[in-house]
C-alpha positions as CSV (number, residue, x, y, z in Angstrom):
1,M,59.0,16.5,-45.8
2,R,62.8,16.1,-45.5
3,T,64.0,13.5,-42.8
4,E,67.8,13.6,-42.7
5,H,68.1,16.1,-40.0
6,L,66.0,13.6,-37.8
7,P,67.7,12.3,-34.5
8,F,65.8,9.1,-35.3
9,P,63.4,7.4,-37.9
10,M,59.7,8.1,-38.0
11,P,57.7,4.7,-37.6
12,E,56.9,3.2,-41.1
13,R,53.2,3.0,-40.2
14,K,51.2,6.2,-41.9
15,F,50.8,9.3,-39.9
16,S,47.5,10.0,-38.2
17,L,47.2,13.9,-38.2
18,Q,48.4,16.9,-40.1
19,Q,48.8,20.5,-38.8
20,K,50.3,23.8,-38.5
21,W,52.1,25.4,-35.6
22,V,51.9,28.8,-36.3
23,D,53.2,32.5,-34.4
24,L,54.8,30.5,-31.2
25,T,56.6,32.4,-28.6
26,F,58.8,29.9,-26.5
27,M,59.5,31.2,-22.7
28,H,61.8,29.3,-21.1
29,W,62.6,29.2,-17.4
30,E,65.6,27.3,-15.8
31,V,64.0,24.6,-13.0
32,D,65.2,22.6,-10.3
33,P,64.9,18.7,-11.5
34,E,63.6,17.5,-7.9
35,I,60.7,19.9,-8.2
36,L,59.8,18.7,-11.8
37,K,60.1,15.3,-11.0
38,K,56.6,15.2,-9.4
39,H,55.2,16.0,-12.7
40,I,56.9,13.2,-14.8
41,P,56.1,9.7,-14.8
42,K,58.6,7.5,-13.2
43,D,59.8,5.7,-16.1
44,L,60.7,8.8,-18.1
45,E,64.0,10.3,-17.6
46,I,64.3,14.4,-17.5
47,E,66.8,15.5,-19.9
48,L,69.2,18.1,-18.7
49,F,71.3,20.7,-20.4
50,E,74.6,21.1,-18.8
51,G,72.9,20.3,-15.7
52,K,70.1,22.1,-16.2
53,A,66.3,21.5,-16.6
54,Y,63.8,23.8,-18.2
55,V,60.4,24.1,-18.6
56,G,58.8,26.0,-21.6
57,T,55.7,28.3,-21.5
58,I,54.4,28.5,-25.4
59,P,51.4,30.6,-26.5
60,F,50.6,29.7,-30.3
61,K,48.3,29.0,-33.1
62,M,47.2,25.5,-34.4
63,E,45.8,25.7,-37.7
64,K,44.5,23.3,-40.5
65,V,44.6,20.2,-37.9
66,R,43.0,17.5,-39.7
67,P,43.3,13.8,-39.9
68,R,45.7,12.6,-42.8
69,N,44.3,13.1,-46.2
70,L,41.1,14.9,-45.2
71,P,40.7,18.7,-45.5
72,S,40.4,21.0,-42.5
73,I,37.5,22.8,-41.6
74,S,37.9,26.2,-40.2
75,M,35.8,26.5,-37.1
76,I,37.3,23.2,-35.7
77,S,41.1,22.8,-37.5
78,N,42.0,26.4,-36.4
79,F,42.4,27.7,-32.6
80,P,44.8,29.2,-30.1
81,E,46.8,26.8,-27.8
82,F,49.1,27.8,-24.7
83,N,51.2,25.0,-23.4
84,I,53.5,24.1,-20.7
85,R,56.0,21.3,-21.5
86,T,59.3,20.0,-20.3
87,Y,62.4,17.7,-21.8
88,V,62.5,14.1,-21.3
89,K,63.6,10.7,-22.8
90,K,63.2,7.2,-22.6
91,N,65.3,4.4,-24.4
92,G,67.6,7.2,-26.0
93,K,64.8,9.1,-27.6
94,G,64.7,12.8,-26.4
95,G,61.1,14.4,-26.6
96,V,58.5,16.1,-25.0
97,F,56.2,16.1,-21.9
98,F,53.3,18.3,-21.5
99,L,52.0,19.6,-18.2
100,T,49.0,21.3,-19.7
101,L,47.9,22.0,-23.2
102,D,45.0,24.9,-22.9
103,A,43.0,25.4,-25.9
104,Q,40.1,27.2,-27.2
105,S,38.6,24.1,-28.9
106,H,36.3,21.8,-27.4
107,I,36.7,19.0,-30.0
108,T,40.5,18.9,-28.8
109,C,40.0,19.3,-25.5
110,K,37.6,16.4,-25.3
111,Y,39.1,14.1,-28.3
112,A,43.0,14.5,-27.7
113,P,42.8,13.1,-23.8
114,L,40.8,10.3,-25.1
115,V,42.9,9.4,-28.1
116,Y,46.3,10.5,-27.2
117,G,46.2,10.7,-23.4
118,L,47.1,14.7,-23.9
119,P,46.2,16.8,-20.7
120,Y,44.3,19.3,-22.9
121,E,42.0,22.2,-20.5
122,Y,39.4,24.2,-22.3
123,A,40.3,27.9,-22.1
124,K,39.2,31.2,-23.5
125,C,42.0,32.3,-26.0
126,N,42.9,35.5,-28.1
127,F,46.0,35.5,-30.3
128,N,46.6,38.5,-32.8
129,I,49.8,40.3,-34.4
130,N,49.5,44.3,-34.1
131,K,50.8,46.5,-36.9
132,K,54.3,46.2,-35.1
133,G,54.2,42.8,-35.8
134,E,54.1,42.1,-31.8
135,Y,52.5,38.8,-31.1
136,L,49.5,39.6,-28.6
137,W,48.1,36.8,-26.5
138,A,45.9,35.9,-23.6
139,S,44.1,32.9,-22.2
140,K,42.1,32.0,-19.1
141,R,41.2,28.6,-18.2
142,I,37.4,28.3,-17.6
143,T,37.5,25.9,-14.5
144,N,39.9,28.0,-12.5
145,G,40.5,31.2,-13.9
146,I,44.2,31.2,-14.3
147,K,45.9,32.8,-17.0
148,L,48.7,33.9,-19.4
149,E,48.6,37.5,-21.0
150,G,51.6,39.0,-22.7
151,K,53.1,40.1,-25.9
152,S,56.4,39.3,-27.7
153,I,58.1,40.2,-30.5
154,G,61.3,39.2,-32.5
155,Y,64.5,40.5,-33.0
156,G,67.9,39.9,-35.1
157,P,68.4,37.4,-37.5
158,L,66.4,34.2,-38.3
159,M,68.7,31.4,-37.0
160,K,68.3,27.6,-36.7
161,A,69.7,25.9,-34.0
162,N,73.5,25.1,-34.0
163,K,74.7,21.3,-32.9
164,G,75.2,20.9,-29.2
165,S,73.5,24.4,-28.5
166,L,70.8,25.3,-26.1
167,E,68.5,25.9,-28.7
168,E,68.7,22.7,-30.1
169,F,68.2,20.9,-27.1
170,L,65.0,23.2,-26.6
171,F,63.5,23.2,-30.0
172,E,64.9,20.0,-31.8
173,R,62.5,17.6,-30.7
174,Y,60.5,14.7,-32.8
175,C,58.3,13.2,-30.1
176,L,56.5,13.3,-27.3
177,Y,55.6,11.4,-24.2
178,V,52.2,10.8,-22.4
179,E,50.9,8.6,-19.3
180,K,47.7,7.2,-20.0
181,K,46.2,4.8,-17.5
182,G,49.3,4.3,-15.8
183,I,51.4,3.5,-19.3
184,T,54.0,5.8,-20.9
185,Y,53.3,6.2,-24.7
186,R,55.0,7.9,-27.3
187,A,53.9,9.6,-30.3
188,Y,56.3,10.6,-33.0
189,T,56.1,14.4,-34.9
190,C,58.2,15.2,-38.1
191,H,58.7,18.9,-39.1
192,E,61.5,20.6,-40.9
193,P,64.1,21.8,-38.5
194,W,62.8,25.3,-36.5
195,E,63.6,28.7,-37.6
196,F,63.6,31.2,-34.9
197,Q,64.3,34.6,-33.2
198,N,65.7,35.9,-30.3
199,A,62.7,37.6,-28.7
200,D,61.4,40.4,-26.4
201,V,58.4,39.6,-24.1
202,E,56.0,41.3,-21.8
203,I,54.1,38.8,-19.6
204,K,51.1,41.0,-17.7
205,E,50.1,37.9,-15.7
206,N,51.2,34.2,-15.4
207,S,49.2,32.5,-13.1
208,L,49.1,29.5,-15.5
209,T,52.7,28.7,-15.0
210,E,52.7,29.8,-11.7
211,F,49.6,27.0,-11.1
212,Y,52.1,24.0,-11.7
213,D,54.6,25.0,-8.5
214,L,57.6,24.7,-10.3
215,G,59.4,26.7,-7.9
216,I,60.1,29.8,-10.2
217,K,60.8,33.0,-8.7
218,N,60.1,35.4,-11.7
219,L,57.3,34.3,-13.7
220,L,57.3,37.2,-15.7
221,N,60.9,37.1,-16.7
222,P,61.7,34.1,-18.5
223,D,65.1,33.4,-18.5
224,L,65.0,32.6,-22.5
225,V,62.6,34.0,-25.2
226,H,62.5,32.9,-28.9
227,V,59.8,33.5,-31.8
228,S,59.0,31.4,-34.6
229,K,56.8,31.4,-37.5
230,G,56.2,28.1,-37.3
231,V,56.4,24.7,-38.9
232,D,54.1,22.2,-40.9
233,V,54.0,18.9,-38.9
234,L,52.8,15.4,-39.1
235,T,52.1,13.3,-36.1
236,W,51.5,9.5,-35.4
237,N,49.2,7.6,-32.9
238,I,50.7,7.0,-29.7
239,Q,52.3,3.8,-28.8
240,S,53.3,2.1,-25.5
241,T,56.9,2.0,-24.8
242,V,56.2,-1.2,-22.5
243,N,58.6,-3.7,-23.7
244,E,59.7,-2.2,-26.8
245,N,63.3,-3.1,-26.1
246,E,62.5,-7.0,-25.9
C-alpha cells in the first residue's frame, strides 16, 4: 500500500487488523462547536474548517474484517455499520472521533469496546444496492429503537480531494481517537486516498443522529453528501496519547 500521501508516518510495529470499508454514504452537517464539545474528551481539540465544525453520519459495509494474516469468515467478517463521527486533533495529528458505531455484529459490538474503546452499539441493519445503483440502508438500535433509514446515489465524475479543500478535511483522516477509562488513545489507519462522487440522498428517518442532540435543524437534509466505493484498510492497536511528547 502506498504511503506518500499520508500526513504522518504509520507505527513501526505491525498492524493488527485488515478490513474493507465498502459502499459508503458520507452525510455531513455543520454543527456548533460549543454544542459538540460535550461529546469530545477534554484533551482533544475539535478541528474546524474555515471556522466550521462538522459531524458525519455514514452508513456502509464492513467486509473481510480479520486479524493480520488470518482469513476472513463470512458470517463474522462482513456486516453493515452506521457510524456518527466528527473531526479532532491532538499533538498536531488530525483524526476522527466516533460518537457511535452501530453495527449488526455481536462479536464486534462486544470485542471492539473492550479492546479498542470504540462505542459500538448493536443494531439490526440492512444494506442493499438496487438496479438503479442506489444504496438502500436502514438500521434500528435494539436498545432504544432509534433509526436511520434512507437511500443515496452518486452523480458526476469520480474525484479525489484537492489539497486544502473541505473534502480533504473530511476524507483524508488516518487515525482515530477513543477515550477508555478516562484516557485518550489513538489508533492509526492506513489506506489509499479516497475516491468519491457527489451524491443525492433521501433520508426517511434519522433519529440516530437526533439522539446526540447536536443542534442540527434539519436532520433529513445534510449540508454535504458524497458516496464512495470504498478502500482497503490496515489498522493498528490503540496507543495512549499520555506523555507521548515527553
